[in-house]
C-alpha positions in Angstrom: 0.0 0.0 0.0 3.0 2.3 -0.3 1.7 3.9 -3.5 -1.8 4.5 -2.1 -3.0 8.1 -1.5 -2.7 8.9 2.2 -6.5 9.7 2.6 -7.4 6.3 1.0 -4.9 4.6 3.2 -6.4 6.4 6.3 -9.9 5.4 5.2 -9.1 1.7 4.7 -7.1 1.6 7.9 -10.0 3.1 9.8 -12.4 0.6 8.4 -10.1 -2.3 9.3 -9.5 -1.0 12.8 -13.2 -0.4 13.6 -14.5 -3.5 11.9 -17.1 -5.4 13.9 -18.6 -7.4 11.2 -17.4 -9.1 7.9 -20.0 -10.3 5.5 -18.9 -12.8 2.8 -21.0 -13.4 -0.3 -20.6 -16.0 -3.1 -22.8 -15.5 -6.1 -23.7 -18.3 -8.4 -23.4 -17.6 -11.2 -20.8 -14.8 -11.1 -21.7 -11.3 -9.9 -21.5 -10.0 -13.4 -24.3 -12.4 -14.5 -27.0 -10.2 -12.9 -26.9 -6.5 -12.1 -29.1 -7.0 -9.0 -26.1 -8.7 -7.2 -24.2 -5.4 -7.4 -27.3 -3.4 -6.2 -27.8 -5.6 -3.1 -24.0 -5.9 -2.2 -23.4 -2.1 -2.5 -26.6 -1.3 -0.6 -25.4 -3.5 2.3 -22.0 -1.8 2.2 -23.7 1.6 2.2 -26.0 0.7 5.1 -23.1 -0.6 7.2 -20.6 2.1 6.1 -18.6 -0.6 4.7 -16.2 -1.4 1.7 -16.5 -4.2 -0.8 -13.6 -6.5 -1.9 -14.3 -8.2 -5.2 -11.1 -10.3 -5.3 -9.2 -7.7 -7.2 -10.2 -4.3 -5.9 -11.4 -2.6 -2.7 -14.4 -0.5 -3.5 -16.4 2.1 -1.5 -20.1 1.7 -1.1 -20.6 3.7 -4.3 -18.5 1.3 -6.4 -15.5 3.7 -6.6 -12.2 1.8 -6.6 -10.1 2.7 -3.5 -7.3 0.1 -3.9 -6.6 -2.2 -6.8 -4.2 -5.3 -6.9 -1.1 -4.6 -8.8 
């Protein structure tokens, strides 16, 4: 995370330090198969002031990429 903007680093660190709940979701078929999956997952993230990890990126509750795998 050395190349990450300091405000993003603070945001992600804050989420990790204050985390009280982790929700894992597996979609069958893949999340891209149905746009409703995204709607539900991001609504949950927004309601819980959370972030979403899709296996490659850390996204905020609006779907904005905060951190991507190199």
